Biopython code that builds the backbone (N, CA, C, O; Angstrom):
import numpy as np
from Bio.PDB.StructureBuilder import StructureBuilder

atoms = [
    (1, "MET", "N", (10.819, 6.974, 6.195)),
    (1, "MET", "CA", (10.406, 6.562, 7.379)),
    (1, "MET", "C", (8.893, 6.382, 7.465)),
    (1, "MET", "O", (7.925, 7.138, 7.388)),
    (2, "TYR", "N", (9.090, 5.022, 7.665)),
    (2, "TYR", "CA", (7.211, 4.661, 7.852)),
    (2, "TYR", "C", (6.992, 5.133, 9.355)),
    (2, "TYR", "O", (7.693, 5.038, 10.363)),
    (3, "ILE", "N", (5.795, 5.656, 9.115)),
    (3, "ILE", "CA", (5.074, 6.045, 10.464)),
    (3, "ILE", "C", (3.434, 5.651, 10.269)),
    (3, "ILE", "O", (2.567, 6.380, 9.787)),
    (4, "GLY", "N", (3.278, 4.264, 10.798)),
    (4, "GLY", "CA", (2.086, 3.669, 11.134)),
    (4, "GLY", "C", (2.154, 2.517, 11.970)),
    (4, "GLY", "O", (3.068, 2.274, 12.757)),
    (5, "ARG", "N", (0.704, 1.515, 11.671)),
    (5, "ARG", "CA", (0.569, 0.530, 12.378)),
    (5, "ARG", "C", (2.064, -0.536, 11.708)),
    (5, "ARG", "O", (2.585, -0.429, 10.598)),
    (6, "GLU", "N", (2.403, -1.414, 12.719)),
    (6, "GLU", "CA", (3.372, -2.881, 12.189)),
    (6, "GLU", "C", (2.611, -3.511, 11.712)),
    (6, "GLU", "O", (1.390, -3.508, 11.868)),
    (7, "PHE", "N", (3.449, -4.319, 10.870)),
    (7, "PHE", "CA", (2.771, -5.340, 9.646)),
    (7, "PHE", "C", (2.365, -6.259, 10.415)),
    (7, "PHE", "O", (1.360, -6.898, 10.103)),
    (8, "SER", "N", (2.980, -6.496, 11.460)),
    (8, "SER", "CA", (1.971, -7.999, 12.463)),
    (8, "SER", "C", (0.444, -7.485, 12.703)),
    (8, "SER", "O", (-0.571, -8.126, 12.430)),
    (9, "GLU", "N", (0.500, -6.388, 13.187)),
    (9, "GLU", "CA", (-0.744, -5.827, 13.704)),
    (9, "GLU", "C", (-1.782, -5.793, 12.192)),
    (9, "GLU", "O", (-2.963, -6.118, 12.070)),
    (10, "LEU", "N", (-0.858, -5.297, 11.219)),
    (10, "LEU", "CA", (-2.181, -5.221, 10.062)),
    (10, "LEU", "C", (-2.486, -6.483, 9.588)),
    (10, "LEU", "O", (-3.616, -6.823, 9.236)),
    (11, "THR", "N", (-1.453, -7.221, 9.569)),
    (11, "THR", "CA", (-2.044, -8.926, 8.918)),
    (11, "THR", "C", (-3.339, -9.480, 9.932)),
    (11, "THR", "O", (-4.111, -10.340, 9.509)),
    (12, "MET", "N", (-3.476, -8.926, 11.226)),
    (12, "MET", "CA", (-4.805, -9.477, 12.043)),
    (12, "MET", "C", (-5.838, -8.365, 11.647)),
    (12, "MET", "O", (-6.942, -8.518, 12.169)),
    (13, "THR", "N", (-5.713, -7.407, 10.924)),
    (13, "THR", "CA", (-6.918, -6.250, 10.423)),
    (13, "THR", "C", (-7.161, -6.752, 8.821)),
    (13, "THR", "O", (-6.323, -7.076, 7.980)),
    (14, "PRO", "N", (-8.460, -6.696, 8.742)),
    (14, "PRO", "CA", (-8.969, -6.897, 7.351)),
    (14, "PRO", "C", (-8.190, -5.728, 6.381)),
    (14, "PRO", "O", (-7.816, -4.617, 6.755)),
    (15, "VAL", "N", (-8.086, -6.212, 5.272)),
    (15, "VAL", "CA", (-7.499, -5.228, 4.507)),
    (15, "VAL", "C", (-8.338, -3.560, 4.181)),
    (15, "VAL", "O", (-7.779, -2.466, 4.106)),
    (16, "ASP", "N", (-9.673, -3.837, 4.050)),
    (16, "ASP", "CA", (-10.404, -3.065, 3.943)),
    (16, "ASP", "C", (-10.472, -1.929, 5.246)),
    (16, "ASP", "O", (-11.221, -0.964, 5.092)),
    (17, "GLN", "N", (-9.795, -2.035, 6.351)),
    (17, "GLN", "CA", (-9.710, -0.938, 7.170)),
    (17, "GLN", "C", (-8.449, -0.418, 7.373)),
    (17, "GLN", "O", (-8.150, 0.334, 8.301)),
    (18, "TRP", "N", (-7.490, -0.934, 6.256)),
    (18, "TRP", "CA", (-6.151, 0.054, 6.676)),
    (18, "TRP", "C", (-6.448, 0.960, 5.995)),
    (18, "TRP", "O", (-7.383, 0.999, 5.196)),
    (19, "GLU", "N", (-5.338, 2.159, 6.350)),
    (19, "GLU", "CA", (-5.394, 3.616, 5.867)),
    (19, "GLU", "C", (-4.725, 3.332, 4.294)),
    (19, "GLU", "O", (-4.222, 2.258, 3.963)),
    (20, "LEU", "N", (-4.828, 4.415, 3.506)),
    (20, "LEU", "CA", (-4.452, 4.569, 2.206)),
    (20, "LEU", "C", (-2.833, 4.790, 2.014)),
    (20, "LEU", "O", (-2.217, 4.648, 0.957)),
    (21, "HIS", "N", (-2.228, 5.219, 3.444)),
    (21, "HIS", "CA", (-0.649, 5.285, 3.471)),
    (21, "HIS", "C", (-0.291, 3.864, 3.553)),
    (21, "HIS", "O", (0.531, 3.350, 2.795)),
    (22, "GLU", "N", (-0.888, 3.263, 4.437)),
    (22, "GLU", "CA", (-0.392, 2.000, 4.526)),
    (22, "GLU", "C", (-0.314, 0.848, 3.378)),
    (22, "GLU", "O", (0.711, 0.234, 3.083)),
    (23, "LEU", "N", (-1.540, 0.684, 2.815)),
    (23, "LEU", "CA", (-1.509, 0.308, 1.859)),
    (23, "LEU", "C", (-0.546, 0.426, 0.845)),
    (23, "LEU", "O", (0.010, -0.588, 0.422)),
    (24, "LEU", "N", (-0.283, 1.527, 0.408)),
    (24, "LEU", "CA", (0.621, 2.239, -0.416)),
    (24, "LEU", "C", (2.034, 2.082, -0.183)),
    (24, "LEU", "O", (2.875, 2.119, -1.081)),
    (25, "TYR", "N", (2.304, 1.888, 1.156)),
    (25, "TYR", "CA", (3.552, 1.536, 1.657)),
    (25, "TYR", "C", (3.921, -0.022, 1.419)),
    (25, "TYR", "O", (4.978, -0.383, 0.901)),
    (26, "PHE", "N", (3.153, -0.682, 1.758)),
    (26, "PHE", "CA", (3.511, -2.046, 2.104)),
    (26, "PHE", "C", (3.397, -2.452, 0.852)),
    (26, "PHE", "O", (3.991, -3.526, 0.754)),
    (27, "HIS", "N", (2.718, -1.982, -0.611)),
    (27, "HIS", "CA", (2.629, -2.395, -1.660)),
    (27, "HIS", "C", (3.585, -2.014, -2.289)),
    (27, "HIS", "O", (3.935, -2.660, -3.277)),
    (28, "HIS", "N", (4.195, -0.995, -1.945)),
    (28, "HIS", "CA", (5.797, -0.609, -2.862)),
    (28, "HIS", "C", (6.809, -1.875, -2.007)),
    (28, "HIS", "O", (7.609, -2.593, -2.607)),
    (29, "ALA", "N", (6.602, -1.924, -0.805)),
    (29, "ALA", "CA", (7.673, -2.616, -0.690)),
    (29, "ALA", "C", (7.473, -4.223, -0.750)),
    (29, "ALA", "O", (8.460, -4.956, -0.820)),
    (30, "MET", "N", (6.033, -4.789, -0.716)),
    (30, "MET", "CA", (6.330, -6.053, -1.331)),
    (30, "MET", "C", (6.557, -5.999, -2.613)),
    (30, "MET", "O", (7.143, -7.000, -3.027)),
    (31, "SER", "N", (6.306, -5.183, -3.425)),
    (31, "SER", "CA", (6.593, -4.948, -5.062)),
    (31, "SER", "C", (7.923, -4.975, -5.093)),
    (31, "SER", "O", (8.342, -5.416, -6.163)),
    (32, "GLU", "N", (8.692, -4.694, -4.380)),
    (32, "GLU", "CA", (10.364, -4.495, -4.442)),
    (32, "GLU", "C", (10.945, -6.089, -3.827)),
    (32, "GLU", "O", (12.035, -6.522, -4.199)),
    (33, "LEU", "N", (10.282, -6.665, -3.100)),
    (33, "LEU", "CA", (10.546, -7.936, -2.676)),
    (33, "LEU", "C", (9.826, -8.837, -3.514)),
    (33, "LEU", "O", (10.049, -9.988, -3.139)),
    (34, "ALA", "N", (9.245, -8.804, -4.249)),
    (34, "ALA", "CA", (8.339, -9.949, -4.768)),
    (34, "ALA", "C", (8.670, -11.259, -5.021)),
    (34, "ALA", "O", (7.879, -12.195, -4.905)),
    (35, "ALA", "N", (10.425, -11.398, -5.545)),
    (35, "ALA", "CA", (10.624, -12.099, -5.991)),
    (35, "ALA", "C", (11.119, -13.466, -4.881)),
    (35, "ALA", "O", (11.536, -14.612, -5.053)),
    (36, "TYR", "N", (10.742, -12.433, -3.476)),
    (36, "TYR", "CA", (11.391, -13.542, -2.344)),
    (36, "TYR", "C", (10.392, -13.727, -1.453)),
    (36, "TYR", "O", (10.635, -14.249, -0.365)),
    (37, "LEU", "N", (8.881, -13.240, -1.869)),
    (37, "LEU", "CA", (7.812, -13.261, -0.788)),
    (37, "LEU", "C", (7.370, -15.114, -1.321)),
    (37, "LEU", "O", (7.340, -15.697, -2.404)),
    (38, "ASN", "N", (7.076, -15.528, 0.181)),
    (38, "ASN", "CA", (6.809, -16.884, -0.126)),
    (38, "ASN", "C", (4.991, -16.895, -0.551)),
    (38, "ASN", "O", (4.598, -15.883, -1.131)),
    (39, "THR", "N", (4.042, -17.904, -0.291)),
    (39, "THR", "CA", (2.686, -18.029, -0.850)),
    (39, "THR", "C", (2.109, -17.273, -0.223)),
    (39, "THR", "O", (1.531, -16.458, -0.943)),
    (40, "GLU", "N", (1.876, -17.029, 1.435)),
    (40, "GLU", "CA", (1.425, -16.042, 2.221)),
    (40, "GLU", "C", (1.575, -14.591, 1.901)),
    (40, "GLU", "O", (0.786, -13.646, 1.907)),
    (41, "GLY", "N", (2.896, -14.727, 1.607)),
    (41, "GLY", "CA", (3.169, -12.891, 1.044)),
    (41, "GLY", "C", (2.486, -12.450, -0.106)),
    (41, "GLY", "O", (1.860, -11.404, -0.278)),
    (42, "VAL", "N", (2.721, -13.518, -0.968)),
    (42, "VAL", "CA", (1.957, -13.251, -2.302)),
    (42, "VAL", "C", (0.409, -12.957, -2.341)),
    (42, "VAL", "O", (-0.187, -12.135, -3.037)),
    (43, "SER", "N", (-0.182, -14.023, -1.226)),
    (43, "SER", "CA", (-1.659, -13.642, -1.128)),
    (43, "SER", "C", (-1.860, -12.595, -0.570)),
    (43, "SER", "O", (-2.842, -12.016, -1.033)),
    (44, "ILE", "N", (-1.206, -11.910, 0.491)),
    (44, "ILE", "CA", (-1.117, -10.609, 1.446)),
    (44, "ILE", "C", (-0.988, -9.558, 0.250)),
    (44, "ILE", "O", (-1.911, -8.750, 0.151)),
    (45, "HIS", "N", (0.023, -9.486, -0.635)),
    (45, "HIS", "CA", (0.251, -8.486, -1.666)),
    (45, "HIS", "C", (-1.170, -8.380, -2.533)),
    (45, "HIS", "O", (-1.709, -7.361, -2.966)),
    (46, "SER", "N", (-1.548, -9.610, -2.631)),
    (46, "SER", "CA", (-2.807, -10.067, -3.547)),
    (46, "SER", "C", (-3.602, -9.100, -3.144)),
    (46, "SER", "O", (-3.627, -8.080, -3.833)),
    (47, "LYS", "N", (-4.305, -9.168, -2.134)),
    (47, "LYS", "CA", (-5.289, -8.364, -1.400)),
    (47, "LYS", "C", (-5.274, -6.876, -1.260)),
    (47, "LYS", "O", (-6.206, -6.075, -1.334)),
    (48, "ILE", "N", (-3.741, -6.656, -0.995)),
    (48, "ILE", "CA", (-3.506, -5.065, -1.041)),
    (48, "ILE", "C", (-3.858, -4.405, -2.638)),
    (48, "ILE", "O", (-4.575, -3.551, -3.161)),
    (49, "ILE", "N", (-3.149, -5.110, -2.886)),
    (49, "ILE", "CA", (-3.496, -4.700, -4.731)),
    (49, "ILE", "C", (-5.078, -4.775, -4.891)),
    (49, "ILE", "O", (-5.489, -3.855, -5.599)),
    (50, "HIS", "N", (-5.882, -5.460, -4.514)),
    (50, "HIS", "CA", (-7.416, -5.677, -5.032)),
    (50, "HIS", "C", (-8.046, -4.658, -3.870)),
    (50, "HIS", "O", (-9.213, -4.299, -4.022)),
    (51, "GLU", "N", (-7.491, -4.310, -3.015)),
    (51, "GLU", "CA", (-8.128, -3.348, -2.103)),
    (51, "GLU", "C", (-7.765, -1.738, -2.879)),
    (51, "GLU", "O", (-8.551, -0.815, -3.092)),
    (52, "LEU", "N", (-6.359, -1.823, -3.169)),
    (52, "LEU", "CA", (-5.995, -0.297, -3.852)),
    (52, "LEU", "C", (-6.786, 0.067, -5.246)),
    (52, "LEU", "O", (-6.964, 1.138, -5.827)),
    (53, "GLU", "N", (-7.125, -1.076, -5.491)),
    (53, "GLU", "CA", (-7.916, -1.217, -7.176)),
    (53, "GLU", "C", (-9.504, -0.725, -6.685)),
    (53, "GLU", "O", (-10.160, 0.003, -7.429)),
    (54, "ALA", "N", (-10.108, -1.244, -5.227)),
    (54, "ALA", "CA", (-11.548, -1.036, -5.260)),
    (54, "ALA", "C", (-11.500, 0.227, -4.669)),
    (54, "ALA", "O", (-12.621, 0.712, -4.522)),
    (55, "ARG", "N", (-10.361, 1.081, -4.192)),
    (55, "ARG", "CA", (-10.496, 2.221, -3.744)),
    (55, "ARG", "C", (-10.842, 3.204, -4.857)),
    (55, "ARG", "O", (-11.669, 4.102, -4.705)),
    (56, "GLY", "N", (-10.052, 2.950, -6.171)),
    (56, "GLY", "CA", (-10.503, 3.781, -7.290)),
    (56, "GLY", "C", (-8.962, 4.325, -7.476)),
    (56, "GLY", "O", (-7.966, 4.053, -6.805)),
    (57, "PRO", "N", (-9.133, 5.336, -8.813)),
    (57, "PRO", "CA", (-7.714, 5.818, -8.703)),
    (57, "PRO", "C", (-7.058, 6.877, -7.992)),
    (57, "PRO", "O", (-7.660, 7.892, -7.642)),
    (58, "ILE", "N", (-5.777, 6.662, -7.754)),
    (58, "ILE", "CA", (-5.167, 7.225, -6.922)),
    (58, "ILE", "C", (-3.962, 7.993, -7.721)),
    (58, "ILE", "O", (-3.292, 7.474, -8.615)),
    (59, "GLY", "N", (-3.829, 9.206, -7.275)),
    (59, "GLY", "CA", (-2.797, 9.943, -7.617)),
    (59, "GLY", "C", (-2.579, 10.238, -9.451)),
    (59, "GLY", "O", (-1.541, 10.126, -10.105)),
    (60, "GLN", "N", (-3.620, 10.539, -9.802)),
    (60, "GLN", "CA", (-3.419, 10.853, -11.327)),
    (60, "GLN", "C", (-3.103, 12.196, -11.583)),
    (60, "GLN", "O", (-2.757, 12.425, -12.742)),
    (61, "ASP", "N", (-3.128, 13.010, -10.914)),
    (61, "ASP", "CA", (-3.161, 14.362, -10.856)),
    (61, "ASP", "C", (-1.549, 14.808, -11.394)),
    (61, "ASP", "O", (-0.635, 14.094, -10.983)),
    (62, "SER", "N", (-1.317, 15.586, -11.999)),
    (62, "SER", "CA", (0.030, 16.183, -12.817)),
    (62, "SER", "C", (0.538, 17.007, -11.730)),
    (62, "SER", "O", (1.676, 17.374, -12.023)),
    (63, "GLY", "N", (0.186, 17.427, -10.652)),
    (63, "GLY", "CA", (0.998, 17.947, -9.490)),
    (63, "GLY", "C", (0.557, 19.696, -9.949)),
    (63, "GLY", "O", (-0.050, 20.179, -10.905)),
    (64, "GLY", "N", (1.134, 20.199, -8.883)),
    (64, "GLY", "CA", (1.222, 21.682, -9.158)),
    (64, "GLY", "C", (1.855, 22.415, -7.933)),
    (64, "GLY", "O", (2.060, 21.773, -6.903)),
    (65, "TRP", "N", (2.200, 23.864, -8.022)),
    (65, "TRP", "CA", (2.790, 24.176, -7.005)),
    (65, "TRP", "C", (2.751, 24.021, -5.490)),
    (65, "TRP", "O", (3.629, 24.163, -4.638)),
    (66, "ASP", "N", (1.208, 23.621, -5.400)),
    (66, "ASP", "CA", (1.111, 23.523, -3.645)),
    (66, "ASP", "C", (0.669, 21.952, -3.828)),
    (66, "ASP", "O", (-0.195, 21.719, -2.983)),
    (67, "HIS", "N", (0.877, 21.074, -4.428)),
    (67, "HIS", "CA", (0.976, 19.624, -4.210)),
    (67, "HIS", "C", (1.917, 19.090, -5.055)),
    (67, "HIS", "O", (2.503, 19.632, -5.992)),
    (68, "SER", "N", (2.009, 17.870, -4.589)),
    (68, "SER", "CA", (2.970, 16.513, -5.281)),
    (68, "SER", "C", (2.326, 15.984, -6.553)),
    (68, "SER", "O", (1.100, 16.018, -6.659)),
    (69, "SER", "N", (3.075, 15.507, -7.503)),
    (69, "SER", "CA", (2.692, 14.909, -8.651)),
    (69, "SER", "C", (2.290, 13.140, -8.094)),
    (69, "SER", "O", (1.411, 12.410, -8.553)),
    (70, "THR", "N", (3.170, 12.873, -7.100)),
    (70, "THR", "CA", (2.550, 11.492, -6.598)),
    (70, "THR", "C", (2.434, 11.731, -5.288)),
    (70, "THR", "O", (2.920, 12.621, -4.590)),
    (71, "VAL", "N", (1.446, 10.462, -4.935)),
    (71, "VAL", "CA", (1.144, 10.154, -3.563)),
    (71, "VAL", "C", (1.842, 10.067, -2.631)),
    (71, "VAL", "O", (2.309, 8.928, -2.637)),
    (72, "ILE", "N", (2.348, 10.853, -1.461)),
    (72, "ILE", "CA", (3.419, 10.728, -0.362)),
    (72, "ILE", "C", (2.564, 9.736, 0.197)),
    (72, "ILE", "O", (1.351, 9.940, 0.150)),
    (73, "TYR", "N", (3.195, 8.237, 0.946)),
    (73, "TYR", "CA", (2.694, 7.343, 1.690)),
    (73, "TYR", "C", (3.605, 7.164, 3.088)),
    (73, "TYR", "O", (3.207, 6.413, 3.978)),
    (74, "ASP", "N", (4.960, 7.972, 3.220)),
    (74, "ASP", "CA", (5.819, 8.049, 4.084)),
    (74, "ASP", "C", (5.515, 9.023, 5.078)),
    (74, "ASP", "O", (6.291, 9.212, 6.014)),
]
sb = StructureBuilder()
sb.init_structure("model")
sb.init_model(0)
sb.init_chain("A")
sb.init_seg("    ")
for serial, (resi, resn, name, xyz) in enumerate(atoms, 1):
    if name == "N":
        sb.init_residue(resn, " ", resi, " ")
    sb.init_atom(name, np.array(xyz, "f"), 0.0, 1.0, " ", f" {name:<3s}", serial, name[0])
structure = sb.get_structure()
């Protein structure tokens, strides 16, 4: 279950002010629905991807007994 700001609120907020878990969650959701996105959706998804790239590497750790090997965004 996603706990965070609604997408309608986030579209009114610059992408650089989104939290990391929001970027990761909506990137995943939009990736799953990529074939069905209209031009506005593709544009927003592109901005999310660029912001994730600008923030640097995420989740390159192989994990351990005390933490996950993947970033948990939900």
